[in-house]
Every structure is written in C-alpha cells, then in structure tokens.
N, C-alpha and C positions, 0 to 999 in steps of 0.2 A: 267402762272399759272400751278403749278405742278398737274399732274393727278395721283391719287393713285388708285390701284386696289381695287375694292370692296371686302368685307370680303369673300364672296364665292369664288371669283377668287383667293384671297390670299391662301385660304385653298387648292384650286385645284393645285396651283403652288407648295405648300409645299408637297402635296401628290405625285405630279409628281417627285419631287426631291427624296422623300423617296423610291418610286418605282424603280427609276433608280439606286439608291444606292443599294437597295435590289437585283436587277437583277445582277449588277456588282459583288456584294459579292458572290452570288450563283455561278457565273462563276469562280471567283477566288477560292472559296472553293472547287469546283468540279475539276478544272484542274490545279491549281497553288499552293495553300497553302498546305505545307507538314503537314502531321499528323502522327507523329511517335508513333505507338501504343506499340510496344515491340521490343527489339533487338532479332535477330535470335538466337534461342537456339541451340548452337553448340554441346552441350554434347550428345544429343540423336543421332545426325548424326555421331559423332565420335564413339559412342558406336557401332552403326550399322556397321561402317567401321571396327572396331577392331574385332567384332564378326565374320564378314565375312572373315577377314584376317586369324583369328585363325582357322576357319573351313577349309579354303583353305589349310593352312599350315599342318593341321592334315591329310587332304586327300592326300597331296603330299608327306608327310613324310619329314624327315630332309634333308636339302640341303647342299651341300658342299660349303665351302667358295670360293667365286669368280665365282660360277657357273652361276650367273645371267648375262644376256646380256643386253646391252643398246638398246634403241628403234631404229628401222629402220625407218627413216623419209625421205619422198620426198615432193615435192610441193603438191602432191595430195593423200598422204597416210601416215599412221602411224601404226607401229606395235611393241608391246612389248609382254610380256608373258600373259598379262591380257586384252589388248585392241588392236583391229584391226579396222582401219578406212580406207576406200577408198572413194574418191570423184570423181564423173564424171560430166562433163558438157554436157547438152542435149539441142538440138534445136528442138522444136516441137510447134505446135499451134501458130506460129509467136512469140514464146517466148523462152527465155533462162532460163533454170532452172538447179539446182545443186542437185545431188542425192548423199547422203552419206550413204554408207553401213557400219554398225557398228556391231561388234561382241565383246562381253565381257565375261569375266570369272565369273563375279559376278555382281549382281544388284547394289551393293554399288558404282560402278563406274558411274552409271547413276544418276547424281545429279542435284539439282536445287540451285539457289542463288537468294537472294532478294537485290534490290538496297539499298545501304548504310548499308547492313547487318541488316536491320530492316524491320519489317512488319508494314505497315501504308499506308495512303492515300497520293498520289502525291509525293512519294519518287521515284526518277528516276535517272538512269544512262544509258549510252549506253551499248549495249550488249558486245562490245569489252572491255570496261572498267571493267565491272563485270567479264568477262572471265579472264582478266589479273590479277585481284585482287585475283582470286581463282585458278590461275595457270592451267586454263582449256586447254586441248588439242583441244577440239572442243566445240562449243557452238552455240545455237540459241536463239532467243527471246522466251519468254514463253507466258503466257496468259494475261499479263497486268492486273493482279488482282487489282492493285491500282487505276484503272480507275472506279471501281465499289464498291458498298457497300455490294454486295452479291456475291454468288458463293463460293463453298468450296475452301479453301486454306490449303492444307496439304503438307508440304515440308520436305524432308529428315526425314520422320517419325514423324514430329511435326505438330499438328493441330493448325492453327492460326485463321481460320474463319469457322463457321459451319452454316452460313446462306445460304439457298438455293436460287437459281435464280427462276424467275417466271416460272410456268409450260409452257411447249412448247418450252422453250429455256434453258433447264436445263440438257443437256447431259454433263457429266463430264468423263474425262479419269482417271481411277484408275490404278496405277502401284503398284503391291504388292511387298513384300520384297524379292521375288525370281525373280522379273523382268518381270512378266507376265502382260499384258494389259487386261483391261475390261472396258466396258462402263456402267455407271449407270445413272439413272435419279435422280437428287438431291431431288426432291419432293417425290420420292418413297423410297429412301434409305437415312437414316439420317447419318450425318458425324460421330456421336458417335458410330454407329453400325459397322463402317469399322474397320476391324482387319487385322493385318499383312500387313499394307499398308505403302508403302514407299513414294509415291507421288500421289497427286490429282491435275489435271489441269482442269480448268473450263472455257472453251471457246466454241469450237465446230463449226459445228456439227461433229458427227461421220461420217467418210467417208466410212469406211468398217467395218462391223460387221459380225462375224461368216463366214468370207471369202466372203461375198456378198457386193457389192456396195450399200451404204445406202443413197445416194443422187441422185437427178435427175437434168436434164438440167436447171430446174427453181429454184433450190436450191441456196440460198445465205445467207450471214450473214447480218442481219439487212437491211440497205438501201444501202449496198455496190454495186458497179458495178459488172457486171457478170465476168469480167476479171480483176484480181488484182495481185499484189505481194502476195505471199502466203508462209506460214510456216506450216508444218505439220509433224507428226511423226507416224510411224507404226511399227508393229511387224510381223516378218516373222515366227520365231520359238523361242525356249527358248534362251534368251539373244542375239537374232539376230534382229536388228532393221534397219529400213530405215527412213531417214529424207530427206524431199524435201523442198527446198526454191527456189522460182521463182522470177525473176525480173518482172517488169510490169509498166504500166502507162507511157511508153516512146515510142518514135518512133521506137527504136530498139527492144523493147520487150513489147508485148501487156499485158501479164499476163495470168493467168489460171483461168478457172471457177472451181467451186468445183467438178463438174463431171469430168472434165479433170484431176484434181489433184487425185481424187479417182481412175481413170483408171490407172494412173501411178503407184500407190501403188499396185493395183491388178495385174498388169503385172509383178511386182517384187515379187509376192507371199505372200503379207501381208494378214494376216487373220483379223487384226484390224488396222485401221488407224484413226487419229483424227486431225482435223483442229485446229491450234493455231492462235494467233493474227497475222494479216497480214498487208497489206498496207505498210505504212511508217515504221512499226515496223519490217518487215521481214528482218532478218539479219542472215547470216551464218559466223561463225568465225572458223578459223582453223590455228593452229600453229602460232599465232601472226598476222594473216592477215584476212581481210574481204574478203570472197570468192565472194559474190554477189555484186550487185550495189544498195544499199538501196536508196530510194527516200523519203524524208520527204516533202510533198507538191511539190513545184517546185524545191527544192534543192536536189542535190545528196549528201545526208549525212544520217547518222544513226539518227533515232528517239530515244530519251531517253525513256526507258521502266522501268517497275517495277520489272522485274524478267527474269531469263534465265533458260534454261535447258542446262546442259553441261556434258561433259565426262572428267574425270580427275582422276589422281592418288592421289591427295592431299585431 
C-alpha cells in the first residue's frame, strides 16, 4: 500500500526545493551569470590621450623626422621616451615578490581596462588576455570591481559606478589627471564631486598615507589569512610609481602580510600606497609574459578578473 506525505510535509518538501533553488540562483547570480551594463566608453580615454600628447608635443617643440628611437627592452626592463620600467625579484619573509619601478612622462600612460571591454557583473578575463588585447607593456590585476555591487568605479576618466561601500571599508585610491595619488573615504566624498580624476580603484586598505604606514600587524582584508599573494601600487613622486606583486600560499612562497607589504613600499620612498585585489587574482604581466606565479586555489594558473591596471602606449 503506497504511503503519501501528509499535506504539511508536502508543503515542507516544496519549500525546501524552492529554498535550494533560490540559494543556487543567488550563488550563480553573484559569481557566474554575466551582467553587461555598458560597453567601455573609449572616446573620453582617447581624448585624454590626445590632449596629453598635444601638450607634450607643444612643450617639446617640433621634432625632426626619424629622430624617435625604438624602445630598449630586456627580460626585466623597458624604456622608450615616455615609459621606463624595471622589475626586480626580491626574496624576504619566506616569500618571493616582484617590484616594478615605473616612471612615465604623462599620466595618460597609466591606464585601466575592463574585461570584455564592458562594465558589468561577472565579466571576467585573465590579466594576460586583457593586457594583450590592449597591447600593454606592463599590467597587474585591478580591484575586481565586478565581484561587488558597490565601490566607486571610475576608469580612464569615465565614471561607471557611484555607489559607496559600507563605512569602515570604504577607502578608495584616486589618481588624478596629472598622475598624483590620494586616498578618499567613499562615504565622505561623493563620486560626483571628484574632478580632474583619471582613475578610481576601490579595494584597499591604504598601506601608506602622507608618507606614514597606515596598517598594523593585525590588519587584514575581510577574512583573509595574514600572509597572502598580494598586488599593490604606490607613488614615490610625480609620475614615479612602485608596483609590488607577491607569490604566496605555496611551500616555496608564504606570502606577505599587509604590514610587510607596506614596509616594502616605505623602504622604496612611497608617500602613498594602496592594496589591490590579491590571493588568486595577483598577477604581474610584462612584455608578453607572466612574471609571478599566480595560484587559483590549488592550481597554478591565473584567476579570471574583471579589470586590470596597465602601462601602454596605445
């Protein structure tokens, strides 16, 4: 004789199925389902590049035909008339990390790019793929803006998102149109009030402010472990920057704490430094090659991310 569930139990079973479906949908919506909001607005970025080029040409005066020289490139350096990059490999804190010293003639060479050339949720590509698509000389992962619904997103002079993160976790890096860094709190400074701004990156925390280390030994990002792969960027002086990317979470390389990372920027004379997305996202790309050893979970490979910071002539 067949036994049937009583009505209350049938409703409980239906509710359980609905709850399971809802939970799965939330996970997919958060981490998987792409949401293309708008294509990247290239016009404003191109105009900034053209204006900067015109200003530089006016300052330099007319050049003779054939006077430009090709870039000098090695495995660890690049130099042309506008861009100078050198990369050193450092061993400290039981960790291998990579330090890029970058000097530019103009802020327009410090660019950003979004995955699939679109602003949206869960749009992802590897750092190297985005770098190659934009003919980048050098690139790192950005702030993974597409993982969240909040946090300012202003890239190459274009504002895409003006929703602040929750107070206490709202430090953003502002790069103005002459390439100078500053730190703002998104809940204290509205996105609309930002003027002459070239880039805004929203992750953090600030590592150095006004020449002083801004983190402590207990500082960490959310629930992350104390030692991790890291990506961070700092400014030494006008158009002079330091980028550090560390390996981590392996037997060969433990990873850096935020304080250790800040100390490395301080030793190199940075007056401001800012932490970007790390862990499996941490990637440094240079002249067609991956410099560090990205780890996505247990696999040695790049994690797909939503954006990059890069140096390039194009």
